[in-house]
SERO-4910 file (N, C-alpha, C, O; in steps of 0.05 Angstrom, whole numbers):
BEGIN
 pado doro    nc1    nc2    nc3   cac1   cac2   cac3    cc1    cc2    cc3    oc1    oc2    oc3
  Met    A     11    -23     -2      2     -1      0     17     29      4     24     37     26
  Asn    A     22     49    -28     37     64    -22     12     87    -13     -7     94    -27
  Leu    A     19     96     21      5    120     26      5    143     21    -17    154     21
  Lys    A     27    157     14     38    174      4     22    188    -17      9    208    -16
  Asp    A     30    166    -41     13    175    -66    -20    180    -59    -29    194    -76
  Asp    A    -38    173    -41    -69    172    -33    -66    208    -26    -51    220    -11
  Lys    A    -92    218    -47   -102    240    -39   -122    237    -11   -119    250      9
  Arg    A   -139    219    -14   -155    215     -1   -148    225     38   -128    216     50
  Ile    A   -168    244     51   -173    248     76   -196    228     93   -219    221     88
  Val    A   -176    223    117   -186    216    137   -190    219    174   -173    211    190
  Leu    A   -210    227    180   -207    238    199   -201    214    234   -210    192    240
  Thr    A   -184    229    246   -173    210    265   -175    216    287   -189    236    288
  Leu    A   -166    204    317   -179    206    345   -155    192    357   -150    170    347
  Asp    A   -136    203    381   -129    179    391   -136    181    430   -128    195    449
  Ala    A   -152    159    426   -174    163    448   -156    152    476   -154    128    482
  Gly    A   -146    172    490   -133    168    517   -150    163    538   -173    163    531
  Gly    A   -148    159    563   -156    166    589   -160    196    601   -179    200    616
  Thr    A   -140    220    593   -137    232    591   -137    262    574   -139    286    581
  Asn    A   -135    247    549   -144    268    529   -156    248    505   -154    224    498
  Phe    A   -169    271    498   -175    260    459   -159    274    441   -158    297    447
  Val    A   -148    268    424   -128    275    408   -139    279    376   -133    261    360
  Phe    A   -152    295    369   -166    290    341   -143    301    319   -125    317    324
  Ser    A   -149    287    293   -133    301    279   -139    289    251   -154    269    250
  Ala    A   -129    299    229   -142    294    198   -119    285    189   -100    296    200
  Ile    A   -111    262    168   -101    252    158    -94    246    116   -111    241     99
  Arg    A    -69    250    114    -74    254     75    -46    244     67    -27    259     69
  Gly    A    -43    220     59    -20    207     46     -2    196     67     22    199     64
  Gly    A    -12    184     87     -5    183    118      9    204    134     26    200    152
  Glu    A      0    229    126     23    249    156    -12    260    148    -26    256    129
  Glu    A    -15    274    173    -26    289    187    -22    323    170     -2    336    164
  Ile    A    -51    327    166    -53    353    159    -69    378    159    -75    396    144
  Ile    A    -72    369    193    -78    398    210    -75    400    234    -87    381    245
  Ala    A    -62    415    253    -58    420    280    -70    395    299    -93    391    290
  Pro    A    -67    384    313    -85    361    328   -105    382    349   -102    403    360
  Ile    A   -118    370    349   -143    382    371   -158    368    396   -179    355    394
  Ile    A   -138    374    427   -140    359    444   -160    369    460   -158    393    466
  Leu    A   -179    356    467   -201    347    478   -203    335    506   -202    311    503
  Pro    A   -206    345    544   -211    323    553   -218    311    555   -242    317    550
  Ala    A   -217    283    562   -234    263    568   -249    261    582   -268    246    578
  Ala    A   -246    277    612   -265    273    631   -283    286    624   -281    305    608
  Ala    A   -313    276    638   -336    289    629   -356    276    657   -353    255    670
  Gly    A   -374    294    659   -385    283    685   -405    265    668   -403    242    678
  Thr    A   -424    266    647   -444    242    645   -428    232    606   -416    244    588
  Leu    A   -436    207    609   -438    199    588   -444    209    562   -432    203    541
  Glu    A   -464    224    565   -472    249    546   -448    275    537   -447    289    517
  Asp    A   -439    275    552   -421    292    549   -390    288    533   -378    300    515
  Val    A   -386    264    549   -372    247    532   -369    249    499   -347    256    489
  Leu    A   -388    242    484   -404    239    462   -401    263    456   -384    267    439
  Gln    A   -415    283    467   -417    299    453   -385    318    450   -380    333    431
  Arg    A   -372    314    467   -338    325    457   -331    309    436   -319    317    416
  Ile    A   -339    282    442   -320    271    410   -334    269    383   -326    255    365
  Ile    A   -359    286    384   -369    308    365   -364    325    364   -367    334    341
  Gln    A   -356    340    381   -344    365    373   -309    364    364   -298    381    349
  Gly    A   -297    342    374   -276    346    366   -274    336    344   -255    347    333
  Phe    A   -287    317    327   -289    307    298   -303    339    276   -300    344    252
  Glu    A   -315    350    293   -324    367    283   -304    391    275   -299    400    252
  Glu    A   -292    400    301   -266    418    289   -251    395    277   -267    376    282
  Ala    A   -235    387    267   -221    371    260   -236    379    232   -224    396    219
  Lys    A   -253    373    225   -268    363    194   -265    411    189   -257    423    170
  Ser    A   -275    418    211   -272    448    198   -243    455    181   -236    469    162
  Gly    A   -233    438    200   -207    454    183   -197    447    157   -176    455    146
  Leu    A   -214    433    149   -206    421    125   -209    435     86   -227    451     91
  Thr    A   -207    438     68   -210    443     40   -226    420     28   -245    424     12
  Glu    A   -218    397     35   -239    383     25   -252    360     33   -239    355     54
  Asp    A   -272    338     32   -291    325     45   -269    311     55   -246    315     47
  Pro    A   -279    290     77   -262    262     84   -277    239     83   -300    238     92
  Val    A   -263    218     72   -274    195     58   -293    181     85   -316    171     86
  Ala    A   -268    184    110   -284    163    121   -266    168    157   -242    171    162
  Ile    A   -282    167    171   -265    164    198   -258    137    216   -270    116    219
  Ser    A   -232    146    228   -218    117    237   -200    123    255   -182    141    253
  Phe    A   -206    101    283   -183    113    307   -188     90    326   -208     74    326
  Ala    A   -170     90    339   -163     72    359   -179     86    383   -181    109    390
  Phe    A   -190     60    396   -198     69    426   -202     43    440   -202     22    429
  Pro    A   -205     46    468   -193     24    489   -224      3    488   -248      6    484
  Gly    A   -203    -22    495   -235    -43    500   -236    -61    515   -215    -72    523
  Pro    A   -257    -69    523   -263    -81    507   -283    -80    486   -302    -71    499
  Ala    A   -290    -83    466   -308    -74    450   -317    -91    425   -303   -112    427
  Glu    A   -332    -92    405   -348   -104    385   -336    -79    372   -346    -56    374
  Tyr    A   -306    -88    353   -294    -64    331   -311    -59    310   -320    -37    303
  Pro    A   -316    -85    301   -333    -85    276   -362    -65    271   -368    -51    251
  Leu    A   -373    -68    289   -402    -62    291   -402    -27    315   -421    -14    323
  Gly    A   -375    -24    317   -375      6    331   -377      2    354   -366     22    363
  Ile    A   -386    -15    380   -400    -20    396   -371    -16    421   -348    -24    417
  Ile    A   -378     -4    439   -343      1    454   -369    -16    480   -393    -13    481
  Gly    A   -349    -33    497   -351    -47    526   -352    -26    545   -358     -3    543
  Asn    A   -344    -41    568   -337    -32    599   -312    -31    601   -296    -50    602
  Leu    A   -303      0    601   -280     12    598   -265     20    625   -275     39    638
  Glu    A   -236      6    639   -230     13    654   -224     45    661   -227     59    680
  Asn    A   -214     49    638   -205     81    636   -232    100    636   -238    117    653
  Leu    A   -246     93    613   -263    115    609   -300     95    624   -317     84    610
  Pro    A   -299     97    650   -319     85    665   -353     86    650   -370     69    648
  Leu    A   -351    116    641   -387    117    635   -394    113    611   -410    126    599
  Phe    A   -373     85    599   -372     73    578   -397     48    581   -413     40    563
  Arg    A   -393     37    610   -403     21    615   -431      6    602   -451     20    601
  Gly    A   -431    -16    595   -459    -25    585   -465    -25    551   -485    -31    539
  Gly    A   -438    -17    541   -446    -22    509   -450     10    504   -464     24    518
  Val    A   -437     16    482   -441     41    478   -437     42    438   -415     47    428
  Ala    A   -456     38    427   -456     38    398   -434     71    384   -442     86    367
  Leu    A   -412     72    398   -405    101    385   -390    107    364   -375    126    361
  Gly    A   -399     75    336   -399     82    307   -422     90    298   -427    109    283
  Pro    A   -438     73    306   -466     69    292   -472    108    286   -480    121    266
  Met    A   -463    114    315   -470    145    320   -455    168    309   -469    187    301
  Leu    A   -433    168    307   -418    170    285   -424    178    265   -423    201    257
  Glu    A   -434    149    249   -437    161    219   -457    160    217   -467    152    195
  Glu    A   -473    168    237   -497    184    225   -504    207    233   -525    217    227
  Lys    A   -483    221    250   -477    245    255   -468    258    226   -481    271    209
  Phe    A   -430    245    226   -417    250    199   -424    241    168   -411    250    149
  Glu    A   -444    224    165   -452    211    144   -425    194    127   -419    194    103
  Leu    A   -415    183    148   -386    175    129   -377    150    143   -378    148    168
  Pro    A   -368    132    128   -363    101    147   -345    109    168   -331    130    165
  Val    A   -343     95    188   -328    101    210   -322     72    222   -339     55    229
  Tyr    A   -279     66    225   -273     43    228   -262     49    263   -247     69    267
  Ile    A   -267     38    277   -249     30    303   -239     10    315   -255     -6    324
  Asn    A   -225      9    317   -200    -11    323   -186     -5    355   -186     14    371
  Asn    A   -176    -34    354   -160    -28    384   -130    -11    372   -122     -6    349
  Asp    A   -116     -5    403    -98     15    388    -69     -8    387    -56     -3    367
  Gly    A    -62    -22    397    -50    -41    392    -48    -60    359    -29    -69    346
  Asp    A    -68    -60    356    -70    -70    333    -70    -52    309    -67    -60    286
  Leu    A    -73    -35    314    -68     -1    298    -42      4    293    -35     13    271
  Phe    A    -26      0    312     -2      0    317     15    -13    304     32     -2    289
  Ala    A     13    -47    307     19    -67    285     17    -57    261     36    -63    248
  Tyr    A     -6    -39    246    -17    -41    217      0    -20    214     17    -23    196
  Gly    A      0      2    229     24     25    220     52     17    215     65     23    195
  Glu    A     62      1    238     97     -5    231     94    -30    204    116    -37    194
  Ala    A     75    -40    195     72    -64    176     66    -49    154     66    -61    133
  Ile    A     57    -20    153     51     -2    132     79     14    115     89     15     93
  Ala    A     85     24    145    104     46    142    136     50    160    151     69    160
  Gly    A    136     28    174    150     19    198    176      7    204    196     16    194
  Leu    A    176    -10    220    203    -38    211    192    -55    200    210    -72    200
  Leu    A    167    -69    185    171    -87    178    183    -84    138    194   -100    124
  Pro    A    174    -59    134    183    -47    104    213    -39    106    228    -41     87
  Glu    A    219    -32    125    245    -26    131    267    -41    130    288    -36    117
  Ile    A    262    -68    152    271    -90    147    276   -101    121    297   -109    110
  Asn    A    254    -99    117    253   -126     80    265   -107     56    263   -116     33
  Asn    A    279    -77     60    280    -58     52    314    -67     55    323    -75     34
  Lys    A    332    -67     76    357    -78     85    354   -106     72    371   -108     54
  Leu    A    341   -125     75    349   -152     61    344   -146     37    358   -162     25
  Glu    A    329   -131     18    337   -129    -13    359   -122    -22    368   -129    -44
  Glu    A    373   -100      0    397    -85     -3    420   -106    -17    434   -107    -37
  Ser    A    417   -131     16    436   -139     12    435   -171     -2    449   -191      5
  Gly    A    418   -170    -19    420   -188    -40    407   -216    -27    404   -235    -42
  Thr    A    397   -219      4    389   -249      3    356   -241      3    343   -221      9
  Pro    A    349   -275    -10    314   -273    -17    298   -273      8    274   -275      2
  Lys    A    302   -272     29    292   -268     58    272   -250     49    280   -235     30
  Arg    A    241   -245     59    227   -220     56    208   -239     84    210   -262     90
  Tyr    A    187   -214     98    175   -220    115    154   -208    108    154   -188     93
  Lys    A    124   -223    124     99   -207    112     88   -210    136     69   -196    140
  Asn    A     95   -225    155     85   -227    191     93   -198    202    113   -186    194
  Leu    A     73   -188    223     93   -175    239     71   -172    270     48   -163    267
  Leu    A     79   -180    292     68   -181    317     72   -149    331     96   -143    336
  Gly    A     59   -135    335     63   -108    351     57   -111    379     35   -120    384
  Ala    A     70   -107    394     68   -106    421     80    -78    444    103    -75    450
  Thr    A     51    -59    456     56    -44    467     55    -35    502     34    -30    514
  Phe    A     78    -35    513     87    -30    534     85     -7    547    104      9    547
  Gly    A     63     -4    562     47     27    572     35     26    592     41      9    609
  Thr    A     21     41    594     -9     25    613    -20     11    618    -34     11    638
  Gly    A    -17    -10    600    -26    -38    594     -5    -47    576     11    -32    564
  Phe    A     -6    -78    575      9    -91    557     -2   -104    528     -4   -128    524
  Gly    A     -7    -89    513    -23    -99    480    -20   -101    457     -5    -84    447
  Gly    A    -30   -117    443    -10   -123    417    -33   -129    389    -58   -131    388
  Gly    A    -13   -131    369    -37   -131    341    -18   -154    326      5   -162    329
  Ile    A    -34   -160    312    -25   -184    286    -30   -169    258    -51   -157    255
  Val    A     -7   -171    235    -14   -158    211     -5   -182    199     12   -195    211
  Ser    A    -18   -190    168      1   -224    162     -9   -213    129    -33   -208    123
  Asn    A      7   -212    116      3   -208     81    -12   -179     84    -36   -178     80
  Gly    A      4   -155     91    -20   -140     89    -42   -133     97    -55   -115     88
  Glu    A    -48   -153    118    -78   -151    126    -72   -157    153    -59   -174    164
  Leu    A    -90   -133    164    -97   -133    207   -110   -159    201   -120   -164    179
  Phe    A   -109   -177    226   -115   -205    229   -138   -190    253   -131   -176    272
  Thr    A   -162   -199    247   -193   -193    263   -200   -216    279   -208   -234    264
  Gly    A   -200   -220    295   -212   -242    314   -240   -243    312   -250   -223    303
  Asp    A   -255   -262    318   -287   -272    311   -307   -260    338   -331   -260    342
  Asn    A   -278   -248    356   -293   -237    379   -280   -209    392   -280   -200    415
  Ser    A   -273   -200    371   -249   -174    374   -230   -177    395   -222   -159    409
  Ala    A   -222   -203    396   -205   -201    426   -174   -214    411   -159   -228    423
  Gln    A   -170   -206    384   -150   -220    376   -121   -198    390   -124   -175    397
  Gly    A    -94   -212    390    -79   -198    392    -72   -199    423    -48   -197    429
  Glu    A    -92   -201    441   -100   -206    472    -72   -213    500    -75   -219    523
  Val    A    -45   -210    482    -29   -218    502    -22   -209    526     -4   -218    541
  Asn    A    -32   -195    530    -32   -184    561    -50   -207    576    -48   -205    601
  Arg    A    -61   -223    571    -79   -257    587    -58   -271    589    -61   -289    605
  Ile    A    -28   -269    576    -19   -293    572      3   -306    604     22   -292    611
  Arg    A     -2   -322    613     11   -330    643     38   -307    646     54   -305    628
  Asn    A     38   -288    676     65   -280    671     85   -303    684     77   -316    704
  Lys    A    108   -308    675    138   -318    682    139   -319    712    136   -337    728
  Val    A    146   -289    716    161   -282    733    137   -281    770    142   -287    793
  His    A    112   -272    755     98   -276    780     68   -304    764     50   -293    751
  Pro    A     69   -326    765     56   -345    758     17   -338    758      0   -345    742
  Phe    A     15   -325    779    -18   -330    787    -27   -297    773    -51   -292    773
  Tyr    A     -8   -277    763    -18   -263    750     -6   -257    719     13   -264    705
  Ser    A    -30   -241    718    -31   -242    679     -5   -218    673     -2   -196    684
  Val    A     14   -232    650     43   -222    651     38   -192    639     56   -182    627
  Glu    A      9   -174    642     18   -156    638     17   -137    674     17   -112    678
  Glu    A     17   -157    691     23   -142    711     55   -136    710     60   -112    713
  Ser    A     71   -148    708     98   -139    705    106   -131    675    129   -123    671
  Val    A     88   -132    656    101   -112    633     80    -85    625     67    -79    605
  Cys    A     83    -71    652     70    -35    652     82    -21    662    103    -26    674
  Ile    A     69      3    657     77     25    675     84     13    713    103      7    727
  Arg    A     54     15    714     57      4    748     74    -21    753     90    -17    771
  Gly    A     72    -50    739    102    -64    748    127    -54    752    141    -61    771
  Ile    A    132    -34    733    157    -20    734    167    -19    762    184    -31    775
  Glu    A    145      5    769    139     20    789    131     -2    825    130      4    849
  Lys    A    130    -14    817    122    -27    839    145    -58    844    144    -73    864
  Ser    A    163    -59    823    179    -72    824    204    -55    837    217    -66    855
  Tyr    A    210    -35    831    223    -11    838    231     -3    865    253     -1    874
  Ser    A    196      1    879    191      4    912    200    -17    927    214    -16    947
  Arg    A    190    -41    915    204    -61    933    229    -62    931    242    -55    950
  Asp    A    244    -71    908    278    -74    915    287    -49    934    303    -51    953
  Ala    A    274    -23    924    281      6    930    278      8    964    293     19    981
  Arg    A    257     -6    967    244      2    993    242     22    998    256     34   1015
  Ile    A    222     32    984    209     58    986    178     66    978    167     61    957
  Asp    A    170     78    999    138     74    991    133     78    958    146     92    943
  Glu    A    114     63    954    103     72    918     92     97    910     96    107    888
  Val    A     71    112    940     72    134    934     92    152    918     88    165    898
  Ile    A    121    148    940    146    173    925    161    159    911    185    161    915
  Cys    A    150    139    887    169    129    874    170    137    844    151    138    829
  Pro    A    195    141    838    193    158    807    181    147    791    170    126    797
  Thr    A    179    162    760    160    158    740    184    133    726    208    137    731
  Pro    A    175    112    711    185    100    695    215    106    680    237     96    679
  Gln    A    205    125    673    231    150    650    250    154    674    274    157    669
  Ser    A    244    156    696    261    171    718    276    138    722    299    137    712
  Ile    A    268    116    732    273     90    740    295     82    720    316     73    729
  Phe    A    288     86    689    310     93    662    330    104    662    348     94    650
  Glu    A    332    120    669    350    143    682    373    137    700    397    140    696
  Ile    A    358    127    724    372    111    742    398     84    737    421     79    743
  Gly    A    376     73    722    390     46    715    401     53    690    394     34    676
  Met    A    417     71    672    427     81    651    455     90    673    478     88    664
  Gly    A    450    101    704    472    119    713    465    146    709    481    163    718
  Gln    A    445    155    696    450    181    685    434    204    713    439    228    714
  Val    A    422    196    723    415    207    752    418    190    773    413    166    769
  Glu    A    424    200    799    419    184    820    402    175    836    384    191    843
  Gly    A    402    148    848    374    123    859    387    111    854    411    114    847
  Asn    A    370     90    855    374     65    867    381     42    835    365     29    823
  Lys    A    413     46    831    418     39    801    409      3    801    392     -6    784
  Asp    A    417    -10    815    407    -48    826    381    -53    826    373    -75    818
  Ala    A    358    -27    837    337    -39    831    320    -31    805    302    -44    795
  Ala    A    329    -10    799    321      0    766    334    -22    750    318    -35    737
  Lys    A    348    -26    748    365    -47    740    339    -80    730    333    -94    711
  Arg    A    335    -77    752    322   -113    758    289   -108    755    275   -128    749
  Ala    A    276    -82    760    253    -73    750    248    -79    720    228    -89    710
  Phe    A    270    -72    710    266    -77    672    275   -104    668    269   -118    648
  Gln    A    287   -110    684    306   -152    675    278   -156    681    271   -172    663
  Lys    A    255   -150    698    231   -174    704    213   -165    687    191   -176    684
  Leu    A    222   -137    671    195   -139    654    204   -151    627    190   -159    609
  Ala    A    234   -150    628    243   -162    600    242   -201    604    244   -217    585
  Ile    A    238   -207    631    230   -240    627    202   -242    628    198   -264    619
  Ala    A    186   -234    633    159   -229    636    146   -238    596    134   -255    583
  Ala    A    162   -204    591    152   -198    568    167   -226    544    156   -242    529
  Gly    A    181   -224    547    203   -247    532    189   -266    530    180   -271    507
  Asp    A    182   -282    550    163   -311    559    142   -311    541    138   -328    524
  Ala    A    120   -279    549    102   -275    537    102   -273    506     85   -284    492
  Leu    A    120   -259    497    132   -256    466    136   -286    446    129   -289    423
  Ala    A    149   -303    464    165   -328    454    129   -344    445    121   -350    423
  Asn    A    115   -346    470     96   -359    470     66   -350    445     45   -362    439
  Ala    A     76   -329    439     50   -314    417     63   -311    388     49   -307    368
  Ile    A     89   -314    387    110   -317    358    111   -338    356    125   -345    337
  Thr    A    100   -362    371    107   -394    362     78   -395    334     80   -407    313
  Leu    A     58   -383    341     35   -381    329     39   -356    299     21   -357    283
  Ile    A     52   -346    296     48   -322    277     70   -331    263     68   -334    238
  Asp    A     94   -336    278    129   -331    261    132   -303    243    127   -299    219
  Gly    A    141   -288    258    137   -252    232    164   -241    255    178   -252    272
  Leu    A    161   -217    245    181   -199    261    159   -192    284    138   -204    284
  Ile    A    166   -168    308    159   -169    332    172   -142    331    195   -140    325
  Val    A    152   -113    338    160    -94    337    140    -82    373    119    -87    384
  Leu    A    163    -67    377    161    -52    410    140    -31    403    138    -21    380
  Gly    A    127    -24    420    117      2    425    114     16    451    128      7    469
  Gly    A     97     36    457     82     46    478    106     63    490    125     68    475
  Gly    A    104     72    520    118     91    536    148     76    534    167     85    522
  Leu    A    146     47    550    164     42    554    183     25    536    200      8    541
  Ser    A    175     35    516    193     22    498    219     36    501    241     24    503
  Gly    A    217     59    499    239     79    509    264     73    517    285     84    509
  Ala    A    259     45    540    282     37    559    295     12    544    313     -3    552
  Trp    A    283     10    521    298    -10    506    332    -18    508    344    -39    502
  Pro    A    341      8    520    373     -4    531    378    -19    546    397    -35    545
  Leu    A    359    -15    567    356    -40    601    341    -59    588    340    -76    605
  Phe    A    331    -65    573    309    -94    575    309   -112    549    299   -134    546
  Met    A    327    -94    528    322   -113    505    336   -135    504    323   -155    499
  Gln    A    367   -139    508    378   -163    498    371   -183    525    382   -205    527
  Asn    A    355   -174    542    350   -198    565    326   -214    551    323   -238    552
  Leu    A    306   -194    538    283   -199    521    288   -225    515    279   -247    520
  Val    A    313   -211    500    317   -232    469    328   -261    480    318   -281    471
  Asn    A    343   -263    495    352   -283    514    332   -296    519    329   -319    511
  Glu    A    316   -283    534    292   -303    546    281   -315    530    270   -336    536
  Met    A    281   -306    503    259   -318    474    271   -336    461    258   -350    446
  Asn    A    310   -341    468    323   -354    459    326   -373    479    341   -390    470
  Arg    A    321   -376    496    325   -397    522    311   -425    512    291   -429    498
  Lys    A    332   -445    525    313   -471    524    303   -484    539    302   -481    563
  Phe    A    290   -509    523    272   -519    544    295   -549    550    310   -561    535
  Glu    A    289   -555    586    309   -577    590    287   -603    590    266   -606    602
  Leu    A    305   -624    568    280   -643    565    292   -672    589    315   -678    594
  Pro    A    264   -685    599    267   -709    609    300   -718    612    310   -721    634
  Ser    A    311   -721    593    329   -734    588    357   -724    599    376   -740    603
  Gly    A    358   -696    605    380   -681    611    387   -667    589    404   -651    594
  Lys    A    379   -667    567    389   -654    545    368   -629    546    350   -624    562
  Tyr    A    378   -614    520    361   -581    520    348   -582    480    358   -593    460
  Leu    A    321   -565    484    314   -569    458    302   -540    461    287   -533    479
  Glu    A    313   -519    433    304   -498    436    276   -492    437    257   -506    429
  Arg    A    276   -467    450    252   -463    464    233   -448    438    210   -439    440
  Leu    A    250   -447    413    230   -432    398    245   -448    370    269   -448    371
  Glu    A    232   -463    345    245   -465    327    260   -442    309    282   -445    298
  Ile    A    246   -422    309    263   -407    300    280   -384    320    270   -378    342
  Lys    A    313   -369    308    318   -354    328    318   -327    320    320   -314    299
  Val    A    315   -320    356    306   -288    358    334   -274    359    355   -280    370
  Tyr    A    325   -251    341    354   -231    337    350   -212    354    328   -212    366
  Asn    A    367   -191    359    354   -158    365    358   -138    354    376   -121    359
  Leu    A    345   -137    338    350   -117    315    354    -81    327    358    -59    316
  Gln    A    352    -90    353    367    -63    370    400    -47    361    408    -25    356
  Asn    A    411    -77    363    436    -84    366    452    -84    341    456   -107    333
  Glu    A    462    -67    328    477    -66    298    492    -86    297    496    -90    273
  Lys    A    508   -107    314    521   -128    298    504   -158    300    509   -180    290
  Asp    A    482   -149    317    458   -171    314    441   -170    289    430   -186    274
  Leu    A    444   -147    292    415   -129    257    435   -143    228    426   -153    207
  Asp    A    461   -141    234    478   -144    212    481   -179    204    484   -192    183
  Arg    A    479   -186    229    478   -229    236    450   -224    213    449   -227    188
  Phe    A    438   -220    226    401   -220    218    393   -207    188    374   -210    173
  Ile    A    410   -197    187    402   -183    144    421   -214    131    412   -232    117
  Lys    A    438   -212    138    460   -230    124    454   -257    125    462   -271    106
  Gly    A    445   -265    138    442   -302    149    458   -322    129    483   -321    131
  Arg    A    449   -337    115    480   -347    110    462   -363     85    452   -386     85
  Thr    A    461   -341     61    454   -352     44    468   -365     21    486   -350     13
  Arg    A    467   -388      7    479   -406     -6    466   -410    -33    446   -397    -36
  Glu    A    472   -423    -50    463   -432    -81    468   -466    -74    490   -475    -70
  Ile    A    444   -481    -76    445   -506    -73    428   -522   -100    405   -517   -108
  Lys    A    448   -546   -110    435   -550   -135    415   -571   -138    414   -590   -123
  Val    A    400   -569   -156    368   -583   -159    380   -605   -166    399   -605   -182
  Pro    A    370   -629   -155    380   -662   -159    372   -666   -177    349   -657   -180
  Phe    A    383   -681   -200    385   -688   -231    378   -661   -251    359   -663   -267
  Ser    A    392   -641   -251    394   -618   -260    416   -599   -257    429   -601   -236
  Glu    A    422   -584   -273    450   -556   -272    439   -536   -255    453   -519   -244
  Lys    A    411   -538   -252    402   -512   -240    405   -509   -220    403   -531   -209
  Thr    A    411   -486   -200    418   -483   -176    386   -468   -164    368   -464   -180
  Val    A    384   -461   -131    368   -447   -117    385   -436   -101    408   -444    -97
  Thr    A    375   -414    -91    380   -402    -78    366   -404    -44    341   -402    -45
  Tyr    A    376   -407    -22    370   -424     -2    385   -410     22    409   -406     24
  Asp    A    366   -404     39    375   -385     65    367   -407     80    343   -411     76
  Pro    A    383   -433    104    374   -448    118    366   -437    146    354   -451    162
  Ile    A    372   -409    153    370   -394    178    344   -381    176    336   -360    166
  Lys    A    335   -403    190    302   -390    206    302   -362    233    310   -364    256
  Arg    A    295   -346    224    309   -321    241    276   -306    237    260   -307    218
  Ile    A    276   -291    263    262   -263    272    283   -250    282    306   -256    289
  Gly    A    265   -224    284    278   -199    297    253   -189    317    229   -193    317
  Val    A    271   -174    336    258   -155    348    266   -129    348    289   -124    356
  Gly    A    248   -110    340    255    -70    344    239    -63    351    217    -72    355
  Val    A    253    -37    354    231    -15    376    219      2    352    232      8    331
  Ser    A    190      9    358    182     24    333    193     46    311    209     63    320
  Arg    A    188     46    292    211     66    277    188     87    273    199    109    275
  Leu    A    173     89    271    154    120    267    142    128    294    128    148    294
  Gly    A    146    115    319    139    125    346    112    116    351     96    120    334
  Thr    A    108    108    364     73     95    379     59    119    362     61    120    338
  Ser    A     45    140    377     23    151    362     28    148    331     13    134    317
  Lys    A     46    160    321     50    165    291     37    138    279     24    140    259
  Ala    A     42    112    292     46     97    277     27     85    280     21     69    263
  Thr    A      8     87    305    -23     82    300    -44     97    280    -60     88    263
  Ser    A    -37    129    291    -50    151    271    -51    130    235    -71    125    223
  Val    A    -22    121    228    -20    112    212    -28     92    199    -23     91    175
  Gly    A    -42     71    213    -44     52    220    -78     54    214    -88     39    197
  Ala    A    -93     72    230   -118     77    235   -124     88    204   -143     78    191
  Tyr    A   -104    109    190   -112    118    166   -114     89    138   -131     85    121
  Ala    A    -91     73    144    -83     52    124   -106     37    125   -119     31    106
  Phe    A   -113     30    153   -142      9    153   -162     15    139   -173     -1    123
  Ala    A   -174     53    144   -195     53    135   -201     57     87   -220     54     72
  Leu    A   -175     63     83   -165     60     61   -173     29     48   -185     23     28
  Asn    A   -160     12     69   -162    -17     55   -191    -25     53   -200    -33     31
  Glu    A   -206    -22     73   -230    -32     79   -250     -3     58   -274     -5     58
  Leu    A   -242      9     50   -260     35     26   -252      9     -6   -266     -1    -23
  Asp    A   -236     10      0   -223     -1    -31   -237    -28    -31   -243    -36    -54
  Lys    A   -243    -47     -5   -260    -73     -9   -284    -65    -28   -287    -75    -50
  Lys    A   -297    -48    -19   -324    -48    -31   -319    -37    -54   -337    -33    -70
***
């Protein structure tokens, strides 16, 4: 999909628990200044009127009519129907709200709503990590190419999305890519999200540093402590991100077993990758012990750290060779190394999500 040459305009919304950020995109780029409205409101009607207001303001700044509305909204939800379910961050939506149909009637436009993890993955598959890696592979002369991508966001929660062959994977119950529900290796009776999120980093640091959670530094500050950039308990900071790496690495290994593709990380905590990425990749490459005392590779594929220049170089080069076709003079180019890589968002989480929303709307419109 070549977004840059597409002249169609799509209205978008980044719906957070604090703010609603409205925009308009053409050619994969924002064409108006973002419109920011507070998410908090006294009643559901107030919230819905604010969403309508935001899209009206975004539309008023355009010189051409938009072709659709497309945006990420927290779940649980029945996304194909545009119905939002019981939200923790936006409790006024409890009981089910037909947000999509309301906007379609108001603006007389098709409306597409998805999970933020899904749209993040789609944006990175269209214009981020996936095409970047495939371009590097092409430049190197290797025949290897990637068509599948697992996106994972480390932030307020642990989210995920799956893209295969240019299509966003959507489940039968709008519950696809919910990696947050995988068991937590660090705390086996918890979900993995409890360790792979902001509160997980803060709780871990507070326990190890022996301080009250009320005065715990922000994850950004904990990262800076761990990197030795500011004063604090450096060992506790490193351990907090190591626990995240173990929990996330184990969960992503389980998930990628069913997908077999590249992995891209986003969300606020992904910027701390220098403290956790190698440990995460090591966890994914960990071996199982067999009853015989021997070992079995955790994955049939080897995982590479795409943030590490040497690892990236080895990943791109592979081991391409020519093999002869039996009973023939012909040869076939072959790379026997089964491999995937884990890298951080190339677009930035917010932009990737917006690009994903834009691309998803155009893709759906083109199917009609």
